N, C-alpha and C positions, 0 to 999 in steps of 0.2 A: 614488148608492144608500148607503144606510146599512145596514150590518148591526149587529145587538146582540146580545147574550147572553141578552137578558130581562130584564136589571137595568138596561136604560138605559146601559151602556157601550158605546161603538162600538169598532170596531177601530181607529180613528183615534186615540181617547182612548187606548186601551189600549197601542197602540205609542208615542205620547208619555210615557206613565207608564213604561213599561219602558225606555226610552232615558233618562229621567231618572234611573232608578234604577242604571242599569248604565254610565252617562257616566263616573264616577269610576273604576270599575274597568277600563274600555277606556284611560281616560287613564293610569293607574296600569301597564297593560300596555304601552303606549307606551311609556313612562319605561324600564321594566324592557328592551325590547326595544333601545332606543336605548343604553342602559348595557351591556346584553350585546354590542352592536356594538363600542362603544368597548373594552371590555374585550377583545375578540378581538383587534382591531387592535393594541392595546399589546403582546398576547401573540404576534401574528405578527411584530411588529416587534423584540421582544425576542429571539425564536427565530431571527429572520434574523442579527442582530447575534451572536448566541451561535455559530450556523452558520458565519459569516464569520470569528469569532476561532479556530473550530476550525480552517477551512480554513488560516488564517494560519499556525496551529500545526504542523499539518500539513506545509505548504510548506517551513517551517523545519527539522523534524526528516528530511524527505526530503532537503533540500539538505545537511544535516549528515551523514547515512547516505552520501548519495552522494560527499561529499569523503572520507568516512573510508574508504569502499569504492575510490576511487581511489587514496587514499594506501596501503592494504594491497595493493593490485594493484601498485602502483610497488614496493612492498618486496618483494614476492613476485618481480616480475621482475629484481630486483636480486639476489635470494638465488640464485633458479636460474639465473643468470648466473654468478654466483660459484661454484656448486657445478659448473657446466658447464665453467669454467675449471680448477676443482681438478680434476675428474675427467680433462681433456684432459692436465694435466700428469703425472698418474699413469700415464697411457696413454702418453705420450710416453716417459717414463722407464722403463716397464715393457716396452714393445713396441719399441723404440727405431725402427729403420728400418722396421718392419711398423705402425707406427701410423696409415699411410695405409689399410691393409687393414680396421684396425679402426674408423675413423672411416666407411668405406664400408659396413661391417656394420650400424653404428649408424644410420647413415641410413636402410638398407633394413630394418632390424629395426623401425624406426618405423613405415613403411609396412606390412611384413607382419605382424607380430604386436602392434602397438598399442604397443608400448615406446617410451618417450621416448629419446631419445638418451644421455641421462645414465644413465638404467638399464640399457640395453644396453652401455654403455662399462665401466659398474661391474661387471656381470655377467663380461666379458670379463677385467677386471683382476682380481676377486677369484676367478675359475678358475685363471688363471695364477699368482696368489700362494699358491693353496691346493695346485697340482702342484708347485711348484719346490721344496719340501721333500722330496717324494717322489721326486725325481730325474726 
């Protein structure tokens, strides 16, 4: 069955004419689509590479910070041990035979009042040293 518009052009002929005129545009659109997909793939690959690089940098920074933290913790432990030893020497000199009771108090104070052993001993030593001149 042939349908015409009155000028003698059939729908089939009109379809062929339209396809002939639009074919170059369709081909160009396909090329643009292909190029866009290629650029998108390149961008995704570069983004992945950058992300991996930042992950490596992050891992390096984290390891450096963790090493620095471990070293700082070690130094802190040594310093605290040194301070406790120094305070213990002062307790032994200040209290003499009663130093055992001060040690017991310091350990109990750590549990009861949240004081460190060093702080509790320092408090006792300073109290005694302050009271000695008063008689």
